[in-house]
KEDO-134433 format. One record per atom (N, C-alpha, C): atom name; x, y, z. Coordinates in steps of 0.001 Angstrom, whole numbers, plus 524288, in hexadecimal, padded with zeros to 5 digits. Example, Ala and Ser with C-alpha at 12.3 -4.5 7.8 and 13.67 -1.06 7.14 Angstrom:
<atoms>
a->N c1->83386 c2->7E9C6 c3->81E78
a->CA c1->8300C c2->7EE6C c3->81E78
a->C c1->83390 c2->7F31C c3->81E78
a->N c1->83232 c2->7F736 c3->81BA8
a->CA c1->83566 c2->7FBDC c3->81BE4
a->C c1->83264 c2->8001E c3->81EBE
</atoms>
This chain:
<atoms>
a->N c1->7F2FC c2->821F7 c3->81193
a->CA c1->7F582 c2->822EC c3->80C8D
a->C c1->7F871 c2->81DFD c3->80B04
a->N c1->7F81C c2->81CA6 c3->8060C
a->CA c1->7FAC1 c2->81809 c3->803FF
a->C c1->7FEA1 c2->819D4 c3->7FFDA
a->N c1->8037B c2->817FD c3->80049
a->CA c1->807A3 c2->8195F c3->7FCA0
a->C c1->80954 c2->8148A c3->7F997
a->N c1->80AAC c2->8155A c3->7F4A9
a->CA c1->80C7E c2->81115 c3->7F14C
a->C c1->811BD c2->812AA c3->7EEFB
a->N c1->8157B c2->80F0E c3->7EF0C
a->CA c1->81ABE c2->8103E c3->7ED3F
a->C c1->81C76 c2->80CB8 c3->7E8D0
a->N c1->82067 c2->80EA5 c3->7E5F3
a->CA c1->8231C c2->80BD0 c3->7E1C8
a->C c1->81F42 c2->809B4 c3->7DDB9
a->N c1->81FBA c2->804BA c3->7DC70
a->CA c1->81C86 c2->8025F c3->7D85F
a->C c1->816B6 c2->80291 c3->7D982
a->N c1->81537 c2->8026E c3->7DE79
a->CA c1->80FA8 c2->802D6 c3->7DFC3
a->C c1->80D88 c2->8082F c3->7DE47
a->N c1->81084 c2->80C3C c3->7DF6F
a->CA c1->80EDB c2->81187 c3->7DE15
a->C c1->80E00 c2->811EB c3->7D82E
a->N c1->81196 c2->80FC1 c3->7D530
a->CA c1->8111C c2->80FE8 c3->7CF82
a->C c1->80C70 c2->80CBF c3->7CD9C
a->N c1->80BBA c2->80816 c3->7CFBF
a->CA c1->8076E c2->804B5 c3->7CE0A
a->C c1->8021A c2->8070C c3->7CF67
a->N c1->801BA c2->8098C c3->7D3F0
a->CA c1->7FCC2 c2->80BA9 c3->7D5AD
a->C c1->7FBAA c2->8111B c3->7D385
a->N c1->7FFBC c2->813AB c3->7D1B6
a->CA c1->7FF12 c2->818E3 c3->7CFA0
a->C c1->7FE62 c2->81D11 c3->7D3C3
a->N c1->7FFC4 c2->81BD4 c3->7D891
a->CA c1->7FF64 c2->81F93 c3->7DCDC
a->C c1->80364 c2->81E46 c3->7E108
a->N c1->8053C c2->82247 c3->7E3AF
a->CA c1->808F2 c2->82179 c3->7E7EB
a->C c1->8066F c2->82196 c3->7ED45
a->N c1->8018C c2->8236C c3->7ED80
a->CA c1->7FEF3 c2->823AB c3->7F294
a->C c1->7F90F c2->82406 c3->7F1E9
a->N c1->7F662 c2->822CB c3->7F61E
a->CA c1->7F0B4 c2->82326 c3->7F645
a->C c1->7EF18 c2->823F9 c3->7FBEB
a->N c1->7EB65 c2->82764 c3->7FCBA
a->CA c1->7E925 c2->82824 c3->801F0
a->C c1->7E3C6 c2->825AB c3->801F5
a->N c1->7E2B4 c2->8227D c3->805E9
a->CA c1->7DD92 c2->8201C c3->8064E
a->C c1->7DC34 c2->81F16 c3->80BFD
a->N c1->7D73C c2->81F36 c3->80D1F
a->CA c1->7D554 c2->81DCB c3->8124F
a->C c1->7D53E c2->817D8 c3->81294
a->N c1->7D68F c2->815BE c3->81719
a->CA c1->7D689 c2->81011 c3->817A6
a->C c1->7D0ED c2->80E06 c3->81755
a->N c1->7CFDD c2->80AB3 c3->81384
a->CA c1->7CAA9 c2->80854 c3->81343
a->C c1->7C9C8 c2->804A8 c3->817DF
a->N c1->7C4EE c2->803B1 c3->81934
a->CA c1->7C3A0 c2->80009 c3->81D69
a->C c1->7C617 c2->7FABC c3->81C3D
a->N c1->7C81D c2->7F842 c3->8202D
a->CA c1->7CA6C c2->7F312 c3->81F98
a->C c1->7D027 c2->7F30E c3->81E2E
a->N c1->7D27C c2->7F799 c3->81D51
a->CA c1->7D814 c2->7F7ED c3->81C0E
a->C c1->7DAF3 c2->7F901 c3->8212A
a->N c1->7DD40 c2->7F4E8 c3->8235D
a->CA c1->7DFB5 c2->7F562 c3->8287F
a->C c1->7E5A7 c2->7F505 c3->82856
a->N c1->7E7CA c2->7F2B1 c3->82431
a->CA c1->7ED74 c2->7F1DC c3->823DE
a->C c1->7EF89 c2->7F3BE c3->81EA3
a->N c1->7F4B0 c2->7F40E c3->81E4F
a->CA c1->7F73C c2->7F571 c3->81967
a->C c1->7F5D4 c2->7F17A c3->81525
a->N c1->7F592 c2->7EC8B c3->8168C
a->CA c1->7F419 c2->7E87A c3->812CA
a->C c1->7EE86 c2->7E92E c3->810D3
a->N c1->7EAF6 c2->7EAB2 c3->81455
a->CA c1->7E596 c2->7EBC8 c3->812B7
a->C c1->7E572 c2->7F03C c3->80EBE
a->N c1->7E88B c2->7F44B c3->80FC1
a->CA c1->7E8C1 c2->7F8BC c3->80C2C
a->C c1->7EAE9 c2->7F70A c3->806E3
a->N c1->7EF1E c2->7F3FF c3->806FA
a->CA c1->7F157 c2->7F205 c3->8020E
a->C c1->7ED3E c2->7EEFF c3->7FEFA
a->N c1->7EA69 c2->7EB86 c3->80198
a->CA c1->7E672 c2->7E85F c3->7FEF3
a->C c1->7E201 c2->7EBCB c3->7FCDE
a->N c1->7E07A c2->7EFB6 c3->7FFE0
a->CA c1->7DC59 c2->7F352 c3->7FE38
a->C c1->7DDF3 c2->7F632 c3->7F936
a->N c1->7E2BF c2->7F824 c3->7F919
a->CA c1->7E49F c2->7FAEA c3->7F474
a->C c1->7E531 c2->7F72E c3->7EFD6
a->N c1->7E731 c2->7F27E c3->7F0D3
a->CA c1->7E7FD c2->7EEA8 c3->7ECA4
a->C c1->7E2D3 c2->7ECF6 c3->7EA32
a->N c1->7DE99 c2->7ED27 c3->7ED3D
a->CA c1->7D976 c2->7EB85 c3->7EB46
a->C c1->7D750 c2->7EF4A c3->7E72E
a->N c1->7D9DD c2->7F3BB c3->7E665
a->CA c1->7D837 c2->7F764 c3->7E253
a->C c1->7D919 c2->7F527 c3->7DCDC
a->N c1->7DC27 c2->7F0FF c3->7DC7A
a->CA c1->7DD56 c2->7EEA8 c3->7D768
a->C c1->7E267 c2->7F0CE c3->7D53A
a->N c1->7E364 c2->7EFBC c3->7D054
a->CA c1->7E836 c2->7F18B c3->7CDD1
a->C c1->7E857 c2->7F771 c3->7CD92
a->N c1->7ECBE c2->7F9DE c3->7CE6E
a->CA c1->7F1DB c2->7F7BA c3->7CFCD
a->C c1->7F2A1 c2->7F6FA c3->7D5AB
a->N c1->7EE9C c2->7F842 c3->7D8D1
a->CA c1->7EF0F c2->7F81A c3->7DE83
a->C c1->7F01D c2->7F2A6 c3->7E0A2
a->N c1->7EE91 c2->7EE9B c3->7DDD3
a->CA c1->7EF66 c2->7E947 c3->7DFB0
a->C c1->7F52C c2->7E808 c3->7E061
a->N c1->7F897 c2->7EB3A c3->7DE17
a->CA c1->7FE3B c2->7EA6E c3->7DED4
a->C c1->7FFBD c2->7EACA c3->7E496
a->N c1->7FCB6 c2->7EDA5 c3->7E7B3
a->CA c1->7FDE0 c2->7EDFE c3->7ED50
a->C c1->7FD87 c2->7E8A8 c3->7EFF3
a->N c1->7F9FC c2->7E55B c3->7EE1A
a->CA c1->7F946 c2->7E037 c3->7F07C
a->C c1->7FCD7 c2->7DC1C c3->7EE20
a->N c1->7FEB8 c2->7DD03 c3->7E950
a->CA c1->801C6 c2->7D8F8 c3->7E6AD
a->C c1->807A1 c2->7D9F8 c3->7E6C0
a->N c1->80943 c2->7DEAA c3->7E837
a->CA c1->80EDD c2->7DFE1 c3->7E857
a->C c1->81181 c2->7DCDA c3->7ECB8
a->N c1->81557 c2->7D9B6 c3->7EB55
a->CA c1->81842 c2->7D6C7 c3->7EF4C
a->C c1->81BF2 c2->7DA7C c3->7F22D
a->N c1->81CB5 c2->7D97C c3->7F729
a->CA c1->8203D c2->7DC90 c3->7FA77
a->C c1->81EAB c2->7E24A c3->7FADD
a->N c1->81995 c2->7E357 c3->7FA9E
a->CA c1->817A6 c2->7E8A4 c3->7FB53
a->C c1->818F3 c2->7EA6D c3->800DE
a->N c1->81B36 c2->7EEFF c3->80147
a->CA c1->81C91 c2->7F136 c3->80663
a->C c1->818AE c2->7F57F c3->807A8
a->N c1->817B9 c2->7F636 c3->80CC2
a->CA c1->813F2 c2->7FA21 c3->80E78
a->C c1->81628 c2->7FD29 c3->81310
a->N c1->8156B c2->80242 c3->812EA
a->CA c1->816D2 c2->80595 c3->81755
a->C c1->811D0 c2->80814 c3->81962
a->N c1->81164 c2->80848 c3->81E84
a->CA c1->80D08 c2->80ACD c3->82128
a->C c1->80F4B c2->80F3B c3->8245C
a->N c1->80DD3 c2->81402 c3->82306
a->CA c1->80FF7 c2->818A4 c3->825AC
a->C c1->815EE c2->81886 c3->825B7
a->N c1->81826 c2->81719 c3->82135
a->CA c1->81DC4 c2->81709 c3->82021
a->C c1->820C6 c2->812E1 c3->82332
a->N c1->81E12 c2->80ECA c3->824F9
a->CA c1->82085 c2->80A52 c3->82785
a->C c1->81EF7 c2->80566 c3->82483
a->N c1->822C4 c2->80234 c3->82315
a->CA c1->82194 c2->7FD66 c3->82042
a->C c1->81E60 c2->7F9C9 c3->823C6
a->N c1->81A2D c2->7F78B c3->8218D
a->CA c1->816A3 c2->7F435 c3->8248D
a->C c1->814F9 c2->7EF8E c3->8213A
a->N c1->81284 c2->7EBD9 c3->823C5
a->CA c1->8102D c2->7E76A c3->82114
a->C c1->80A90 c2->7E8A6 c3->81F99
a->N c1->80847 c2->7E53D c3->81C85
a->CA c1->802F2 c2->7E60E c3->81ABD
a->C c1->7FEF2 c2->7E5BB c3->81F21
a->N c1->80087 c2->7E3BD c3->823A0
a->CA c1->7FCEE c2->7E34F c3->8280E
a->C c1->7FCE6 c2->7E830 c3->82B80
a->N c1->7FFD4 c2->7EC37 c3->82A10
a->CA c1->80013 c2->7F107 c3->82D29
a->C c1->7FABB c2->7F3B6 c3->82D2B
a->N c1->7F8CF c2->7F543 c3->831C8
a->CA c1->7F3B6 c2->7F7D3 c3->83213
a->C c1->7F3DB c2->7FD63 c3->82FED
a->N c1->7EF82 c2->7FF01 c3->82D96
a->CA c1->7EEFB c2->80442 c3->82B6A
a->C c1->7EB69 c2->80794 c3->82ED7
a->N c1->7EC90 c2->80C9F c3->82EE4
a->CA c1->7E942 c2->81070 c3->83185
a->C c1->7E869 c2->81504 c3->82DCD
a->N c1->7E41A c2->817D4 c3->82E64
a->CA c1->7E34D c2->81C75 c3->82B26
a->C c1->7E7F8 c2->82024 c3->82BA9
a->N c1->7E9A0 c2->8225C c3->82755
a->CA c1->7EE04 c2->825F8 c3->82751
a->C c1->7F346 c2->82375 c3->82649
a->N c1->7F37B c2->81E3C c3->8261B
a->CA c1->7F86B c2->81B8E c3->82506
a->C c1->7FA22 c2->81C7C c3->81F64
a->N c1->7FF44 c2->81C33 c3->81E98
a->CA c1->80188 c2->81C63 c3->8195E
a->C c1->803AA c2->81701 c3->8181E
a->N c1->801F5 c2->814C9 c3->813C5
a->CA c1->803A6 c2->80F9C c3->81214
a->C c1->8068F c2->81032 c3->80CF1
a->N c1->80B21 c2->80DCB c3->80C8D
a->CA c1->80E35 c2->80E02 c3->807BE
a->C c1->80F56 c2->80875 c3->805E7
a->N c1->80E5C c2->8077B c3->800EC
a->CA c1->80F63 c2->8025E c3->7FE8E
a->C c1->8142B c2->802CC c3->7FB0E
a->N c1->817D1 c2->7FF0F c3->7FBB8
a->CA c1->81CAC c2->7FEEE c3->7F8C9
a->C c1->81D34 c2->7F99C c3->7F624
a->N c1->81DA7 c2->7F973 c3->7F0F6
a->CA c1->81EC3 c2->7F479 c3->7EE6C
a->C c1->82499 c2->7F34D c3->7EEFE
a->N c1->8262A c2->7EE7A c3->7EDE1
a->CA c1->82BBF c2->7ED56 c3->7EDF9
a->C c1->82E90 c2->7F0C5 c3->7E9FA
a->N c1->83313 c2->7F2B8 c3->7EB5D
a->CA c1->8360D c2->7F633 c3->7E7F9
a->C c1->83B91 c2->7F411 c3->7E770
a->N c1->83D92 c2->7F42A c3->7E2B5
a->CA c1->842F9 c2->7F2A2 c3->7E1D7
a->C c1->845DF c2->7F741 c3->7DF93
a->N c1->84AD3 c2->7F711 c3->7DFE9
a->CA c1->84DF0 c2->7FB59 c3->7DDB8
a->C c1->8539D c2->7FABF c3->7DF37
a->N c1->8569F c2->7FE36 c3->7DD5D
a->CA c1->85C2A c2->7FDC4 c3->7DE89
a->C c1->85EAB c2->802FC c3->7DF2C
</atoms>
C-alpha cells in the first residue's frame, strides 16, 4: 500500500493506492521512480525536494528494500505554525 500526504495527496488526487510490486522494484527509490514515470502529476514524486518516506511507519531512505505487503508513505516538505 502506498500513502500520499499533504500537498502530494492534493496534487495526485488520491491519498492512497494499493499495488503489487512490479518486477524490478526493489527499493523505495525504485517505487518512487516507477510512480513518477506515470507522468504529470505523478512526476512530482521525483522532483519534490526533501521528500520524506516512511516504510511500515518508520522513516527510511530511498535505498530501503521493499517486500510484498509493505506500506510506503510519501511526505512532501510541510511548513506551518
